[in-house]
A tleap script that builds the chain and sets N, CA, C and O, in Angstrom:
source leaprc.protein.ff14SB
mol = sequence {
  NMET SER LYS LEU ARG LEU GLY THR ARG GLY
  SER LYS LEU ALA LEU TRP GLN ALA ASN HIE
  ALA ALA ASP LEU LEU ARG ARG ALA VAL PRO
  GLY LEU GLU VAL THR ILE GLU CVAL
}
set mol.1.N position { 81.773 135.991 98.731 }
set mol.1.CA position { 82.167 134.975 99.232 }
set mol.1.C position { 81.577 134.548 100.442 }
set mol.1.O position { 81.830 135.227 101.437 }
set mol.2.N position { 80.817 133.528 100.568 }
set mol.2.CA position { 80.000 132.935 102.169 }
set mol.2.C position { 81.563 132.327 102.574 }
set mol.2.O position { 82.483 132.105 101.787 }
set mol.3.N position { 81.548 132.125 104.126 }
set mol.3.CA position { 82.266 131.365 105.057 }
set mol.3.C position { 81.589 130.646 105.792 }
set mol.3.O position { 80.604 131.116 106.360 }
set mol.4.N position { 82.018 129.146 105.972 }
set mol.4.CA position { 81.429 128.377 107.062 }
set mol.4.C position { 82.727 127.613 107.911 }
set mol.4.O position { 83.730 127.196 107.333 }
set mol.5.N position { 82.581 127.550 108.873 }
set mol.5.CA position { 83.223 127.383 110.149 }
set mol.5.C position { 82.597 125.694 110.438 }
set mol.5.O position { 81.392 125.444 110.411 }
set mol.6.N position { 83.324 124.985 110.622 }
set mol.6.CA position { 82.693 123.398 111.078 }
set mol.6.C position { 83.718 123.176 112.314 }
set mol.6.O position { 84.925 123.409 112.366 }
set mol.7.N position { 82.725 122.579 113.421 }
set mol.7.CA position { 83.744 122.298 114.489 }
set mol.7.C position { 83.762 120.742 114.479 }
set mol.7.O position { 82.939 120.082 113.843 }
set mol.8.N position { 84.634 120.273 115.134 }
set mol.8.CA position { 84.575 118.330 115.303 }
set mol.8.C position { 85.650 118.240 116.421 }
set mol.8.O position { 86.378 119.115 116.889 }
set mol.9.N position { 85.531 116.933 116.704 }
set mol.9.CA position { 86.677 116.654 117.298 }
set mol.9.C position { 88.147 116.431 116.753 }
set mol.9.O position { 88.517 116.898 115.676 }
set mol.10.N position { 88.810 115.811 117.442 }
set mol.10.CA position { 89.681 115.274 117.070 }
set mol.10.C position { 90.229 114.092 116.688 }
set mol.10.O position { 91.384 114.021 116.266 }
set mol.11.N position { 89.454 113.089 116.807 }
set mol.11.CA position { 89.829 111.509 116.675 }
set mol.11.C position { 90.013 111.719 115.073 }
set mol.11.O position { 89.903 112.807 114.507 }
set mol.12.N position { 90.299 110.534 114.475 }
set mol.12.CA position { 90.274 110.183 113.080 }
set mol.12.C position { 88.913 110.100 112.523 }
set mol.12.O position { 88.531 110.864 111.637 }
set mol.13.N position { 88.242 109.256 112.995 }
set mol.13.CA position { 87.007 109.382 112.464 }
set mol.13.C position { 85.968 110.864 112.508 }
set mol.13.O position { 85.014 110.975 111.738 }
set mol.14.N position { 86.208 111.570 113.176 }
set mol.14.CA position { 85.413 112.910 113.590 }
set mol.14.C position { 86.170 113.477 112.425 }
set mol.14.O position { 85.431 113.758 111.481 }
set mol.15.N position { 87.396 113.711 112.244 }
set mol.15.CA position { 88.225 114.680 111.263 }
set mol.15.C position { 87.922 114.155 109.807 }
set mol.15.O position { 87.910 114.897 108.825 }
set mol.16.N position { 87.675 112.774 109.769 }
set mol.16.CA position { 87.596 112.462 108.291 }
set mol.16.C position { 85.801 112.913 107.728 }
set mol.16.O position { 85.476 113.311 106.609 }
set mol.17.N position { 84.933 112.686 108.885 }
set mol.17.CA position { 83.710 113.091 108.674 }
set mol.17.C position { 83.496 114.633 108.392 }
set mol.17.O position { 82.884 114.883 107.353 }
set mol.18.N position { 83.847 115.540 109.046 }
set mol.18.CA position { 84.167 116.994 108.887 }
set mol.18.C position { 84.833 117.394 107.387 }
set mol.18.O position { 84.317 118.152 106.566 }
set mol.19.N position { 85.928 116.786 107.272 }
set mol.19.CA position { 86.443 117.069 105.667 }
set mol.19.C position { 85.676 116.186 104.651 }
set mol.19.O position { 85.588 116.802 103.589 }
set mol.20.N position { 85.050 114.882 104.584 }
set mol.20.CA position { 84.174 114.798 103.651 }
set mol.20.C position { 82.757 115.735 103.895 }
set mol.20.O position { 82.168 116.134 102.891 }
set mol.21.N position { 82.405 115.960 104.801 }
set mol.21.CA position { 81.029 117.227 104.935 }
set mol.21.C position { 81.676 118.602 104.185 }
set mol.21.O position { 81.015 119.174 103.319 }
set mol.22.N position { 82.799 119.010 104.516 }
set mol.22.CA position { 83.500 120.065 103.779 }
set mol.22.C position { 83.616 119.884 102.606 }
set mol.22.O position { 83.123 120.844 102.014 }
set mol.23.N position { 84.120 118.955 101.753 }
set mol.23.CA position { 84.103 118.500 100.110 }
set mol.23.C position { 82.769 118.642 99.593 }
set mol.23.O position { 82.426 119.388 98.676 }
set mol.24.N position { 82.145 117.966 100.171 }
set mol.24.CA position { 80.190 117.943 99.938 }
set mol.24.C position { 79.941 119.240 99.757 }
set mol.24.O position { 79.493 119.612 98.672 }
set mol.25.N position { 80.178 120.108 100.744 }
set mol.25.CA position { 79.398 121.499 100.933 }
set mol.25.C position { 80.232 122.181 100.004 }
set mol.25.O position { 79.546 123.116 99.591 }
set mol.26.N position { 81.685 122.219 99.291 }
set mol.26.CA position { 82.515 123.137 98.682 }
set mol.26.C position { 81.759 122.517 97.182 }
set mol.26.O position { 81.319 123.345 96.384 }
set mol.27.N position { 81.669 121.282 96.928 }
set mol.27.CA position { 81.092 120.938 95.767 }
set mol.27.C position { 79.461 121.375 95.332 }
set mol.27.O position { 78.921 121.424 94.227 }
set mol.28.N position { 79.091 121.584 96.322 }
set mol.28.CA position { 77.554 122.089 96.210 }
set mol.28.C position { 77.223 123.620 95.996 }
set mol.28.O position { 76.325 124.113 95.312 }
set mol.29.N position { 78.249 124.277 96.811 }
set mol.29.CA position { 78.098 125.665 96.595 }
set mol.29.C position { 79.380 126.481 96.284 }
set mol.29.O position { 80.055 127.051 97.141 }
set mol.30.N position { 79.578 126.472 95.247 }
set mol.30.CA position { 81.013 127.090 94.441 }
set mol.30.C position { 81.032 128.353 95.068 }
set mol.30.O position { 80.039 129.080 95.121 }
set mol.31.N position { 82.380 128.699 95.653 }
set mol.31.CA position { 82.682 130.026 96.463 }
set mol.31.C position { 82.951 130.171 97.692 }
set mol.31.O position { 83.579 130.982 98.372 }
set mol.32.N position { 82.007 128.669 97.962 }
set mol.32.CA position { 82.344 128.861 99.544 }
set mol.32.C position { 83.361 128.348 100.465 }
set mol.32.O position { 83.654 127.163 100.305 }
set mol.33.N position { 83.916 128.943 101.325 }
set mol.33.CA position { 85.257 128.850 102.083 }
set mol.33.C position { 85.087 128.227 103.272 }
set mol.33.O position { 84.757 128.906 104.245 }
set mol.34.N position { 85.271 126.925 103.385 }
set mol.34.CA position { 84.968 125.922 104.628 }
set mol.34.C position { 86.212 125.954 105.485 }
set mol.34.O position { 87.284 125.765 104.909 }
set mol.35.N position { 86.207 126.178 106.829 }
set mol.35.CA position { 87.286 125.582 107.476 }
set mol.35.C position { 86.742 124.853 108.446 }
set mol.35.O position { 85.531 124.906 108.662 }
set mol.36.N position { 87.606 124.045 109.182 }
set mol.36.CA position { 87.496 122.828 110.277 }
set mol.36.C position { 88.529 123.290 111.453 }
set mol.36.O position { 89.757 123.202 111.483 }
set mol.37.N position { 87.649 123.792 112.373 }
set mol.37.CA position { 87.989 124.089 113.746 }
set mol.37.C position { 88.053 122.725 114.901 }
set mol.37.O position { 86.924 122.314 115.167 }
set mol.38.N position { 88.835 122.210 115.392 }
set mol.38.CA position { 89.213 121.161 116.136 }
set mol.38.C position { 88.898 121.796 117.671 }
set mol.38.O position { 89.118 121.119 118.676 }
savepdb mol mol.pdb
quit
């Protein structure tokens, strides 16, 4: 299993963008574990 950590700011827009990117990555790479760090 691969892991990826995304860093972002805490604003609503930045969090939305990070979550959207994480969702796209999870769909593209099955088994990828994505975490978001603020």
